Structures are given as structure tokens and as C-alpha cells.
PDB file of N, CA, C and O in Angstrom:
ATOM      1  N   MET A   1     -44.272  -2.201 -10.327  1.00  0.00           N
ATOM      2  CA  MET A   1     -43.647  -0.904 -10.124  1.00  0.00           C
ATOM      3  C   MET A   1     -44.105   0.044 -11.221  1.00  0.00           C
ATOM      4  O   MET A   1     -44.298  -0.367 -12.365  1.00  0.00           O
ATOM      5  N   CYS A   2     -44.274   1.293 -10.876  1.00  0.00           N
ATOM      6  CA  CYS A   2     -44.609   2.327 -11.847  1.00  0.00           C
ATOM      7  C   CYS A   2     -43.459   2.412 -12.846  1.00  0.00           C
ATOM      8  O   CYS A   2     -42.323   2.696 -12.465  1.00  0.00           O
ATOM      9  N   ILE A   3     -43.744   2.172 -14.093  1.00  0.00           N
ATOM     10  CA  ILE A   3     -42.679   2.080 -15.091  1.00  0.00           C
ATOM     11  C   ILE A   3     -42.150   3.459 -15.446  1.00  0.00           C
ATOM     12  O   ILE A   3     -42.909   4.380 -15.750  1.00  0.00           O
ATOM     13  N   SER A   4     -40.846   3.575 -15.400  1.00  0.00           N
ATOM     14  CA  SER A   4     -40.159   4.815 -15.748  1.00  0.00           C
ATOM     15  C   SER A   4     -39.462   4.625 -17.087  1.00  0.00           C
ATOM     16  O   SER A   4     -39.065   3.513 -17.434  1.00  0.00           O
ATOM     17  N   ALA A   5     -39.313   5.708 -17.834  1.00  0.00           N
ATOM     18  CA  ALA A   5     -38.591   5.651 -19.100  1.00  0.00           C
ATOM     19  C   ALA A   5     -37.095   5.482 -18.863  1.00  0.00           C
ATOM     20  O   ALA A   5     -36.355   5.100 -19.769  1.00  0.00           O
ATOM     21  N   ASP A   6     -36.661   5.764 -17.657  1.00  0.00           N
ATOM     22  CA  ASP A   6     -35.244   5.679 -17.303  1.00  0.00           C
ATOM     23  C   ASP A   6     -34.924   4.263 -16.823  1.00  0.00           C
ATOM     24  O   ASP A   6     -35.291   3.891 -15.708  1.00  0.00           O
ATOM     25  N   LYS A   7     -34.254   3.484 -17.643  1.00  0.00           N
ATOM     26  CA  LYS A   7     -33.941   2.084 -17.314  1.00  0.00           C
ATOM     27  C   LYS A   7     -33.035   1.973 -16.097  1.00  0.00           C
ATOM     28  O   LYS A   7     -33.194   1.051 -15.297  1.00  0.00           O
ATOM     29  N   GLN A   8     -32.090   2.890 -15.940  1.00  0.00           N
ATOM     30  CA  GLN A   8     -31.209   2.847 -14.772  1.00  0.00           C
ATOM     31  C   GLN A   8     -32.000   3.091 -13.494  1.00  0.00           C
ATOM     32  O   GLN A   8     -31.742   2.460 -12.469  1.00  0.00           O
ATOM     33  N   LEU A   9     -32.946   3.992 -13.554  1.00  0.00           N
ATOM     34  CA  LEU A   9     -33.788   4.254 -12.390  1.00  0.00           C
ATOM     35  C   LEU A   9     -34.610   3.016 -12.043  1.00  0.00           C
ATOM     36  O   LEU A   9     -34.752   2.681 -10.867  1.00  0.00           O
ATOM     37  N   GLN A  10     -35.149   2.338 -13.040  1.00  0.00           N
ATOM     38  CA  GLN A  10     -35.917   1.119 -12.796  1.00  0.00           C
ATOM     39  C   GLN A  10     -35.069   0.081 -12.071  1.00  0.00           C
ATOM     40  O   GLN A  10     -35.520  -0.525 -11.099  1.00  0.00           O
ATOM     41  N   GLU A  11     -33.849  -0.120 -12.539  1.00  0.00           N
ATOM     42  CA  GLU A  11     -32.960  -1.101 -11.907  1.00  0.00           C
ATOM     43  C   GLU A  11     -32.629  -0.698 -10.475  1.00  0.00           C
ATOM     44  O   GLU A  11     -32.609  -1.546  -9.583  1.00  0.00           O
ATOM     45  N   PHE A  12     -32.368   0.585 -10.247  1.00  0.00           N
ATOM     46  CA  PHE A  12     -32.063   1.057  -8.901  1.00  0.00           C
ATOM     47  C   PHE A  12     -33.250   0.830  -7.969  1.00  0.00           C
ATOM     48  O   PHE A  12     -33.079   0.339  -6.853  1.00  0.00           O
ATOM     49  N   LEU A  13     -34.451   1.184  -8.422  1.00  0.00           N
ATOM     50  CA  LEU A  13     -35.634   1.045  -7.584  1.00  0.00           C
ATOM     51  C   LEU A  13     -35.918  -0.410  -7.232  1.00  0.00           C
ATOM     52  O   LEU A  13     -36.428  -0.692  -6.148  1.00  0.00           O
ATOM     53  N   LYS A  14     -35.600  -1.330  -8.124  1.00  0.00           N
ATOM     54  CA  LYS A  14     -35.768  -2.756  -7.824  1.00  0.00           C
ATOM     55  C   LYS A  14     -34.844  -3.195  -6.699  1.00  0.00           C
ATOM     56  O   LYS A  14     -35.172  -4.116  -5.950  1.00  0.00           O
ATOM     57  N   SER A  15     -33.693  -2.546  -6.574  1.00  0.00           N
ATOM     58  CA  SER A  15     -32.711  -2.945  -5.561  1.00  0.00           C
ATOM     59  C   SER A  15     -32.953  -2.297  -4.199  1.00  0.00           C
ATOM     60  O   SER A  15     -32.348  -2.711  -3.210  1.00  0.00           O
ATOM     61  N   VAL A  16     -33.813  -1.302  -4.130  1.00  0.00           N
ATOM     62  CA  VAL A  16     -34.063  -0.589  -2.876  1.00  0.00           C
ATOM     63  C   VAL A  16     -35.072  -1.381  -2.042  1.00  0.00           C
ATOM     64  O   VAL A  16     -36.187  -1.625  -2.503  1.00  0.00           O
ATOM     65  N   PRO A  17     -34.701  -1.786  -0.821  1.00  0.00           N
ATOM     66  CA  PRO A  17     -35.625  -2.577  -0.003  1.00  0.00           C
ATOM     67  C   PRO A  17     -36.750  -1.752   0.631  1.00  0.00           C
ATOM     68  O   PRO A  17     -37.787  -2.308   0.995  1.00  0.00           O
ATOM     69  N   GLU A  18     -36.563  -0.449   0.767  1.00  0.00           N
ATOM     70  CA  GLU A  18     -37.567   0.398   1.398  1.00  0.00           C
ATOM     71  C   GLU A  18     -38.710   0.721   0.437  1.00  0.00           C
ATOM     72  O   GLU A  18     -38.586   0.614  -0.783  1.00  0.00           O
ATOM     73  N   ASP A  19     -39.809   1.115   1.034  1.00  0.00           N
ATOM     74  CA  ASP A  19     -40.966   1.554   0.265  1.00  0.00           C
ATOM     75  C   ASP A  19     -40.640   2.886  -0.412  1.00  0.00           C
ATOM     76  O   ASP A  19     -39.963   3.728   0.179  1.00  0.00           O
ATOM     77  N   HIS A  20     -41.105   3.081  -1.622  1.00  0.00           N
ATOM     78  CA  HIS A  20     -40.872   4.329  -2.343  1.00  0.00           C
ATOM     79  C   HIS A  20     -42.085   4.647  -3.210  1.00  0.00           C
ATOM     80  O   HIS A  20     -42.954   3.799  -3.411  1.00  0.00           O
ATOM     81  N   SER A  21     -42.136   5.861  -3.713  1.00  0.00           N
ATOM     82  CA  SER A  21     -43.328   6.338  -4.420  1.00  0.00           C
ATOM     83  C   SER A  21     -43.675   5.509  -5.651  1.00  0.00           C
ATOM     84  O   SER A  21     -44.856   5.321  -5.946  1.00  0.00           O
ATOM     85  N   HIS A  22     -42.686   5.013  -6.371  1.00  0.00           N
ATOM     86  CA  HIS A  22     -42.976   4.213  -7.564  1.00  0.00           C
ATOM     87  C   HIS A  22     -43.696   2.924  -7.181  1.00  0.00           C
ATOM     88  O   HIS A  22     -44.607   2.488  -7.886  1.00  0.00           O
ATOM     89  N   LEU A  23     -43.296   2.319  -6.078  1.00  0.00           N
ATOM     90  CA  LEU A  23     -43.920   1.084  -5.617  1.00  0.00           C
ATOM     91  C   LEU A  23     -45.304   1.357  -5.028  1.00  0.00           C
ATOM     92  O   LEU A  23     -46.239   0.595  -5.270  1.00  0.00           O
ATOM     93  N   ARG A  24     -45.439   2.426  -4.263  1.00  0.00           N
ATOM     94  CA  ARG A  24     -46.728   2.756  -3.642  1.00  0.00           C
ATOM     95  C   ARG A  24     -47.797   3.044  -4.683  1.00  0.00           C
ATOM     96  O   ARG A  24     -48.961   2.701  -4.472  1.00  0.00           O
ATOM     97  N   MET A  25     -47.440   3.654  -5.781  1.00  0.00           N
ATOM     98  CA  MET A  25     -48.426   3.977  -6.813  1.00  0.00           C
ATOM     99  C   MET A  25     -49.096   2.710  -7.326  1.00  0.00           C
ATOM    100  O   MET A  25     -50.309   2.689  -7.532  1.00  0.00           O
ATOM    101  N   VAL A  26     -48.320   1.664  -7.531  1.00  0.00           N
ATOM    102  CA  VAL A  26     -48.865   0.412  -8.046  1.00  0.00           C
ATOM    103  C   VAL A  26     -49.677  -0.312  -6.977  1.00  0.00           C
ATOM    104  O   VAL A  26     -50.656  -0.986  -7.297  1.00  0.00           O
ATOM    105  N   GLN A  27     -49.281  -0.182  -5.708  1.00  0.00           N
ATOM    106  CA  GLN A  27     -49.957  -0.881  -4.619  1.00  0.00           C
ATOM    107  C   GLN A  27     -51.321  -0.288  -4.288  1.00  0.00           C
ATOM    108  O   GLN A  27     -52.132  -0.959  -3.650  1.00  0.00           O
ATOM    109  N   GLN A  28     -51.597   0.931  -4.694  1.00  0.00           N
ATOM    110  CA  GLN A  28     -52.891   1.547  -4.397  1.00  0.00           C
ATOM    111  C   GLN A  28     -53.989   0.794  -5.134  1.00  0.00           C
ATOM    112  O   GLN A  28     -53.879   0.539  -6.334  1.00  0.00           O
ATOM    113  N   GLU A  29     -55.033   0.444  -4.423  1.00  0.00           N
ATOM    114  CA  GLU A  29     -56.144  -0.292  -5.017  1.00  0.00           C
ATOM    115  C   GLU A  29     -56.999   0.600  -5.911  1.00  0.00           C
ATOM    116  O   GLU A  29     -57.333   0.225  -7.035  1.00  0.00           O
ATOM    117  N   VAL A  30     -57.346   1.770  -5.412  1.00  0.00           N
ATOM    118  CA  VAL A  30     -58.259   2.661  -6.116  1.00  0.00           C
ATOM    119  C   VAL A  30     -57.474   3.829  -6.701  1.00  0.00           C
ATOM    120  O   VAL A  30     -56.688   4.471  -6.004  1.00  0.00           O
ATOM    121  N   LYS A  31     -57.687   4.096  -7.966  1.00  0.00           N
ATOM    122  CA  LYS A  31     -57.046   5.249  -8.602  1.00  0.00           C
ATOM    123  C   LYS A  31     -58.145   6.075  -9.256  1.00  0.00           C
ATOM    124  O   LYS A  31     -58.858   5.590 -10.135  1.00  0.00           O
ATOM    125  N   CYS A  32     -58.276   7.306  -8.829  1.00  0.00           N
ATOM    126  CA  CYS A  32     -59.322   8.154  -9.399  1.00  0.00           C
ATOM    127  C   CYS A  32     -58.843   8.764 -10.713  1.00  0.00           C
ATOM    128  O   CYS A  32     -57.681   8.618 -11.093  1.00  0.00           O
ATOM    129  N   GLY A  33     -59.738   9.435 -11.387  1.00  0.00           N
ATOM    130  CA  GLY A  33     -59.414  10.058 -12.665  1.00  0.00           C
ATOM    131  C   GLY A  33     -58.340  11.121 -12.553  1.00  0.00           C
ATOM    132  O   GLY A  33     -57.496  11.249 -13.440  1.00  0.00           O
ATOM    133  N   PHE A  34     -58.364  11.890 -11.462  1.00  0.00           N
ATOM    134  CA  PHE A  34     -57.319  12.893 -11.268  1.00  0.00           C
ATOM    135  C   PHE A  34     -55.960  12.219 -11.117  1.00  0.00           C
ATOM    136  O   PHE A  34     -54.978  12.649 -11.722  1.00  0.00           O
ATOM    137  N   GLY A  35     -55.905  11.161 -10.308  1.00  0.00           N
ATOM    138  CA  GLY A  35     -54.641  10.457 -10.097  1.00  0.00           C
ATOM    139  C   GLY A  35     -54.109   9.852 -11.380  1.00  0.00           C
ATOM    140  O   GLY A  35     -52.907   9.901 -11.642  1.00  0.00           O
ATOM    141  N   LEU A  36     -54.990   9.286 -12.176  1.00  0.00           N
ATOM    142  CA  LEU A  36     -54.563   8.716 -13.450  1.00  0.00           C
ATOM    143  C   LEU A  36     -54.051   9.790 -14.395  1.00  0.00           C
ATOM    144  O   LEU A  36     -53.215   9.516 -15.256  1.00  0.00           O
ATOM    145  N   ASP A  37     -54.553  11.023 -14.237  1.00  0.00           N
ATOM    146  CA  ASP A  37     -54.075  12.140 -15.054  1.00  0.00           C
ATOM    147  C   ASP A  37     -52.849  12.812 -14.456  1.00  0.00           C
ATOM    148  O   ASP A  37     -52.284  13.723 -15.063  1.00  0.00           O
ATOM    149  N   GLY A  38     -52.423  12.368 -13.252  1.00  0.00           N
ATOM    150  CA  GLY A  38     -51.212  12.893 -12.626  1.00  0.00           C
ATOM    151  C   GLY A  38     -51.390  14.183 -11.849  1.00  0.00           C
ATOM    152  O   GLY A  38     -50.415  14.896 -11.611  1.00  0.00           O
ATOM    153  N   VAL A  39     -52.619  14.500 -11.446  1.00  0.00           N
ATOM    154  CA  VAL A  39     -52.844  15.743 -10.705  1.00  0.00           C
ATOM    155  C   VAL A  39     -53.509  15.493  -9.353  1.00  0.00           C
ATOM    156  O   VAL A  39     -54.217  16.363  -8.847  1.00  0.00           O
ATOM    157  N   CYS A  40     -53.295  14.331  -8.768  1.00  0.00           N
ATOM    158  CA  CYS A  40     -53.969  14.001  -7.513  1.00  0.00           C
ATOM    159  C   CYS A  40     -53.338  14.693  -6.312  1.00  0.00           C
ATOM    160  O   CYS A  40     -52.404  15.481  -6.456  1.00  0.00           O
ATOM    161  N   CYS A  41     -53.834  14.404  -5.182  1.00  0.00           N
ATOM    162  CA  CYS A  41     -53.447  14.892  -3.859  1.00  0.00           C
ATOM    163  C   CYS A  41     -53.889  16.326  -3.623  1.00  0.00           C
ATOM    164  O   CYS A  41     -54.697  16.556  -2.724  1.00  0.00           O
ATOM    165  N   ARG A  42     -53.414  17.281  -4.364  1.00  0.00           N
ATOM    166  CA  ARG A  42     -53.823  18.670  -4.135  1.00  0.00           C
ATOM    167  C   ARG A  42     -55.323  18.813  -4.353  1.00  0.00           C
ATOM    168  O   ARG A  42     -56.019  19.383  -3.512  1.00  0.00           O
ATOM    169  N   LEU A  43     -55.818  18.310  -5.455  1.00  0.00           N
ATOM    170  CA  LEU A  43     -57.248  18.406  -5.730  1.00  0.00           C
ATOM    171  C   LEU A  43     -58.048  17.497  -4.808  1.00  0.00           C
ATOM    172  O   LEU A  43     -59.057  17.910  -4.236  1.00  0.00           O
ATOM    173  N   CYS A  44     -57.597  16.268  -4.669  1.00  0.00           N
ATOM    174  CA  CYS A  44     -58.341  15.292  -3.883  1.00  0.00           C
ATOM    175  C   CYS A  44     -58.357  15.660  -2.406  1.00  0.00           C
ATOM    176  O   CYS A  44     -59.390  15.526  -1.750  1.00  0.00           O
ATOM    177  N   SER A  45     -57.244  16.116  -1.878  1.00  0.00           N
ATOM    178  CA  SER A  45     -57.165  16.465  -0.460  1.00  0.00           C
ATOM    179  C   SER A  45     -58.023  17.672  -0.126  1.00  0.00           C
ATOM    180  O   SER A  45     -58.660  17.707   0.927  1.00  0.00           O
ATOM    181  N   ASN A  46     -58.048  18.651  -1.001  1.00  0.00           N
ATOM    182  CA  ASN A  46     -58.787  19.878  -0.717  1.00  0.00           C
ATOM    183  C   ASN A  46     -60.278  19.754  -0.994  1.00  0.00           C
ATOM    184  O   ASN A  46     -61.092  20.357  -0.295  1.00  0.00           O
ATOM    185  N   VAL A  47     -60.637  18.982  -1.999  1.00  0.00           N
ATOM    186  CA  VAL A  47     -62.027  18.928  -2.417  1.00  0.00           C
ATOM    187  C   VAL A  47     -62.661  17.573  -2.130  1.00  0.00           C
ATOM    188  O   VAL A  47     -63.836  17.499  -1.770  1.00  0.00           O
ATOM    189  N   GLY A  48     -61.883  16.491  -2.290  1.00  0.00           N
ATOM    190  CA  GLY A  48     -62.430  15.153  -2.108  1.00  0.00           C
ATOM    191  C   GLY A  48     -63.354  14.754  -3.238  1.00  0.00           C
ATOM    192  O   GLY A  48     -64.295  13.989  -3.027  1.00  0.00           O
ATOM    193  N   LEU A  49     -63.104  15.254  -4.423  1.00  0.00           N
ATOM    194  CA  LEU A  49     -63.981  15.012  -5.562  1.00  0.00           C
ATOM    195  C   LEU A  49     -63.475  13.840  -6.391  1.00  0.00           C
ATOM    196  O   LEU A  49     -62.301  13.788  -6.759  1.00  0.00           O
ATOM    197  N   TYR A  50     -64.361  12.910  -6.678  1.00  0.00           N
ATOM    198  CA  TYR A  50     -64.057  11.824  -7.601  1.00  0.00           C
ATOM    199  C   TYR A  50     -64.760  12.169  -8.904  1.00  0.00           C
ATOM    200  O   TYR A  50     -65.981  12.040  -8.994  1.00  0.00           O
ATOM    201  N   PRO A  51     -64.015  12.605  -9.919  1.00  0.00           N
ATOM    202  CA  PRO A  51     -64.613  13.259 -11.085  1.00  0.00           C
ATOM    203  C   PRO A  51     -65.497  12.394 -11.965  1.00  0.00           C
ATOM    204  O   PRO A  51     -66.349  12.931 -12.672  1.00  0.00           O
ATOM    205  N   TYR A  52     -65.334  11.085 -11.951  1.00  0.00           N
ATOM    206  CA  TYR A  52     -66.061  10.269 -12.900  1.00  0.00           C
ATOM    207  C   TYR A  52     -67.410   9.783 -12.394  1.00  0.00           C
ATOM    208  O   TYR A  52     -68.199   9.237 -13.165  1.00  0.00           O
ATOM    209  N   PHE A  53     -67.683   9.974 -11.120  1.00  0.00           N
ATOM    210  CA  PHE A  53     -68.990   9.610 -10.596  1.00  0.00           C
ATOM    211  C   PHE A  53     -69.724  10.809 -10.022  1.00  0.00           C
ATOM    212  O   PHE A  53     -70.878  10.686  -9.609  1.00  0.00           O
ATOM    213  N   GLY A  54     -69.071  11.973  -9.987  1.00  0.00           N
ATOM    214  CA  GLY A  54     -69.694  13.167  -9.456  1.00  0.00           C
ATOM    215  C   GLY A  54     -69.947  13.100  -7.958  1.00  0.00           C
ATOM    216  O   GLY A  54     -70.814  13.800  -7.436  1.00  0.00           O
ATOM    217  N   GLN A  55     -69.189  12.259  -7.272  1.00  0.00           N
ATOM    218  CA  GLN A  55     -69.364  12.101  -5.834  1.00  0.00           C
ATOM    219  C   GLN A  55     -68.265  12.842  -5.094  1.00  0.00           C
ATOM    220  O   GLN A  55     -67.152  12.990  -5.599  1.00  0.00           O
ATOM    221  N   TYR A  56     -68.583  13.300  -3.907  1.00  0.00           N
ATOM    222  CA  TYR A  56     -67.581  13.913  -3.046  1.00  0.00           C
ATOM    223  C   TYR A  56     -67.148  12.880  -2.024  1.00  0.00           C
ATOM    224  O   TYR A  56     -67.955  12.411  -1.222  1.00  0.00           O
ATOM    225  N   LEU A  57     -65.904  12.536  -2.054  1.00  0.00           N
ATOM    226  CA  LEU A  57     -65.361  11.512  -1.167  1.00  0.00           C
ATOM    227  C   LEU A  57     -64.145  12.058  -0.445  1.00  0.00           C
ATOM    228  O   LEU A  57     -63.557  13.049  -0.881  1.00  0.00           O
ATOM    229  N   ILE A  58     -63.767  11.438   0.633  1.00  0.00           N
ATOM    230  CA  ILE A  58     -62.584  11.842   1.378  1.00  0.00           C
ATOM    231  C   ILE A  58     -61.470  10.846   1.114  1.00  0.00           C
ATOM    232  O   ILE A  58     -61.667   9.640   1.260  1.00  0.00           O
ATOM    233  N   GLU A  59     -60.312  11.335   0.731  1.00  0.00           N
ATOM    234  CA  GLU A  59     -59.119  10.525   0.497  1.00  0.00           C
ATOM    235  C   GLU A  59     -59.406   9.320  -0.390  1.00  0.00           C
ATOM    236  O   GLU A  59     -59.214   8.177   0.026  1.00  0.00           O
ATOM    237  N   MET A  60     -59.851   9.568  -1.575  1.00  0.00           N
ATOM    238  CA  MET A  60     -60.214   8.496  -2.499  1.00  0.00           C
ATOM    239  C   MET A  60     -59.056   7.559  -2.798  1.00  0.00           C
ATOM    240  O   MET A  60     -59.250   6.346  -2.872  1.00  0.00           O
ATOM    241  N   CYS A  61     -57.851   8.102  -2.972  1.00  0.00           N
ATOM    242  CA  CYS A  61     -56.714   7.276  -3.387  1.00  0.00           C
ATOM    243  C   CYS A  61     -56.070   6.518  -2.235  1.00  0.00           C
ATOM    244  O   CYS A  61     -55.557   5.417  -2.435  1.00  0.00           O
ATOM    245  N   ALA A  62     -56.088   7.082  -1.046  1.00  0.00           N
ATOM    246  CA  ALA A  62     -55.316   6.479   0.036  1.00  0.00           C
ATOM    247  C   ALA A  62     -56.107   5.496   0.844  1.00  0.00           C
ATOM    248  O   ALA A  62     -55.582   4.911   1.791  1.00  0.00           O
TER     249      ALA A  62
END
């Protein structure tokens, strides 16, 4: 699970049986540089740029 500084939130998320954003982040196989910097989706969806290889790709993270 994506670790949060909020311990109560961590405990709550462990108890939720449904899929949620904290769990999905960890399950993603590929994480681009934008995603690791916390600015993905808007940039990736519109441009499809993977910044560390200079390649244009479609939906790199998903």
C-alpha cells in the first residue's frame, strides 16, 4: 500500500475490501518519472511523454 503519514488512514485503508487509489498505486507495474514526482495523468494523458527515455508513449502508467 502507498504509505501515508497518517497512521489512522493506513489502518482504515487496510480494512477496506474495495480497490482504492492507495492500493492501485502500488499495483501499477510501470511508474514513469512524472508519476514518481506526483504529476502524472494530466501530463501523461495529454502528451504521452516518458521523460527519462525521450519517447512518446500512450498511457505509460496504466
